[in-house]
N, C-alpha and C positions, 0 to 999 in steps of 0.2 A: 726367651724360651717358648712362650705361648705362640708368638708369631711363627716360629720355626715349625711348631707342631701343626699349626693351621696350614702352612705351605705344603708340608709333607702330605697331610691328609687330603688337601684339595687337589694335589697332583696324583692321587690314587694310592698313596703310600699308607703305611700303618705305623702307629706309635703306641707302644705299651711299655710296661716294665719288662725286664729280661725274661720273666717267667710267663709272659703273656697276660698277666693280670692288668687291671687298669693302672694307668700311669700315676705314680706318686713322685712329683718333680723333686721333692726333698730327698728322696732315696738315692738319687744319682744313678740309678739302674734303668737307664732309658734305652730302649731299642727302637730305632726308626729305620724302616726299610721300604723297599718298593712294593711291599705286601706279597710278592711272589715267593720270596725266600724267608718271610718272617717266621713261620713256624719252624723251619729247619735251623735258622740262626738262633732262635730262642732255645731250642733243644741243645744245640752245640754249646751255647753259653752256660746253660745249666749243668752240663757235663764237665765243664772246665773247672779245675781246682782253683780255689781262691788264691790270689797272688801271694798272700802271706805264706802259703804252703810251698812256694817256689824258692824260698830262701835256703841257702846252703848251710 
């Protein structure tokens, strides 16, 4: 995981938690983007209901 984070960041990307806070690898809420769409994607993920609410 750490190597992947370094590769993304060295390529100009951004890696954080879904909400834009510093990454906590144990949380499983990892957002890695090209940095151009990072804030938009973070916002969209935060507005998406948790998968447990999708059950019928």
